[in-house]
C-alpha positions in Angstrom: 0.0 0.0 0.0 1.7 3.2 -1.0 2.3 5.6 1.8 -0.5 7.9 0.7 -3.0 5.1 1.1 -1.6 4.2 4.5 -1.9 7.8 5.5 -5.5 7.9 4.4 -6.3 4.7 6.3 -4.8 6.1 9.5 -6.3 9.6 9.1 -9.8 8.0 8.7 -9.2 5.5 11.6 -7.2 7.3 14.2 -8.4 4.9 16.9 -6.4 2.1 15.2 -3.2 4.0 16.0 -3.7 3.4 19.7 -2.8 -0.2 19.0 0.6 1.0 17.8 1.8 2.7 21.0 2.9 6.3 20.5 1.6 6.5 17.0 -1.7 7.9 18.3 0.1 11.2 19.1 1.6 11.6 15.6 0.2 13.8 12.9 -0.8 12.2 9.6 2.3 13.7 8.0 4.6 12.3 10.8 3.0 8.9 10.3 3.9 8.8 6.6 7.5 9.5 7.4 7.7 7.0 10.3 10.0 4.0 9.5 8.4 1.6 12.0 5.0 2.2 10.6 6.4 1.9 7.1 7.8 -1.5 8.0 4.5 -2.6 9.3 2.6 -1.4 6.2 5.2 -3.1 4.0 4.7 -6.4 6.0 1.0 -6.1 5.5 1.4 -5.6 1.8 3.9 -8.4 1.5 1.4 -10.7 3.2 -1.4 -9.7 0.8 0.9 -10.1 -2.2 2.1 -13.5 -1.0 -1.5 -14.7 -0.4 -2.5 -13.6 -3.9 0.6 -15.1 -5.5 0.1 -18.4 -3.8 -3.7 -18.9 -4.3 -3.0 -22.1 -6.2 -1.9 -23.6 -2.9 -5.0 -22.5 -0.9 -4.1 -24.7 2.1 -0.8 -22.8 2.5 -2.6 -19.4 2.1 -5.2 -20.3 4.7 -2.6 -21.6 7.1 -0.4 -18.5 6.6 -3.3 -16.1 7.2 -4.6 -18.0 10.2 -1.1 -17.8 11.7 -1.0 -14.1 11.2 -4.5 -13.7 12.8 -3.4 -15.8 15.7 -0.3 -13.7 16.1 -2.4 -10.6 16.4 -4.6 -12.3 19.0 -1.5 -13.1 21.1 0.4 -9.9 20.7 -2.3 -7.3 20.7 -4.5 -7.7 23.7 -7.0 -4.9 22.8 -7.1 -5.7 19.1 -10.6 -6.1 17.6 -10.3 -8.4 14.6 -12.9 -6.4 12.8 -10.1 -3.7 12.5 -8.6 -5.9 9.7 -11.5 -4.7 7.5 -9.9 -1.2 7.5 -7.2 -2.5 5.2 -9.8 -3.3 2.5 -10.5 0.2 1.0 -6.9 1.5 1.0 -5.8 -1.8 -0.6 -8.4 -1.5 -3.3 -7.5 2.1 -3.9 -3.8 1.3 -4.2 -4.4 -1.5 -6.7 -6.7 0.8 -8.8 -4.2 3.6 -8.7 -1.3 1.2 -9.6 -3.1 -0.4 -12.5 -4.8 2.8 -13.7 -6.6 2.2 -17.0 -5.7 -1.5 -16.8 -8.1 -1.8 -13.8 -11.2 -3.2 -15.4 -14.6 -3.9 -13.9 -13.8 -7.6 -13.9 -10.5 -6.9 -12.0 -12.5 -4.9 -9.5 -14.7 -7.8 -8.7 -11.7 -10.2 -8.5 -9.7 -8.0 -6.1 -12.8 -7.3 -3.9 -13.4 -11.1 -3.6 -9.7 -11.7 -3.0 -9.2 -9.1 -0.3 -12.5 -10.2 1.4 -11.2 -13.8 1.5 -7.8 -12.7 2.9 -9.4 -10.5 5.6 -11.9 -13.3 6.5 -9.1 -15.8 7.0 -7.1 -13.3 9.2 -10.2 -12.9 11.4 -10.9 -16.6 11.4 -7.3 -17.2 12.6 -7.7 -14.5 15.3 -11.0 -15.8 16.5 -9.8 -19.4 16.5 -6.9 -18.4 18.8 -9.2 -16.7 21.2 -11.8 -19.5 21.4 -9.5 -22.4 21.9 
């Protein structure tokens, strides 16, 4: 997710920043320049790219996403797994911006279905960890 899309996500969802310690006190501009947050955004995007790239091995993708969901449940005590959904719109905007005129109506449907699946698997992994 390019920095501008991450910036928009955090501007529109300031409450999410409380999960990242001191970030809640940063301005939107400071967030865009923050290396730690940039690393987290890069990790999120790498996860999404890996999931999409490996869809032919759906068992691997589900296991990977469940593991990341479980990790959030263990490390972030006040994390609401519904917060994962806040990734959806910035991700779709980033893809649309990146592909520009190559982004067709069919691709829009495919990417919406794909990100929905990814986020549902993260939430499922999170919830599995908290119910077991």
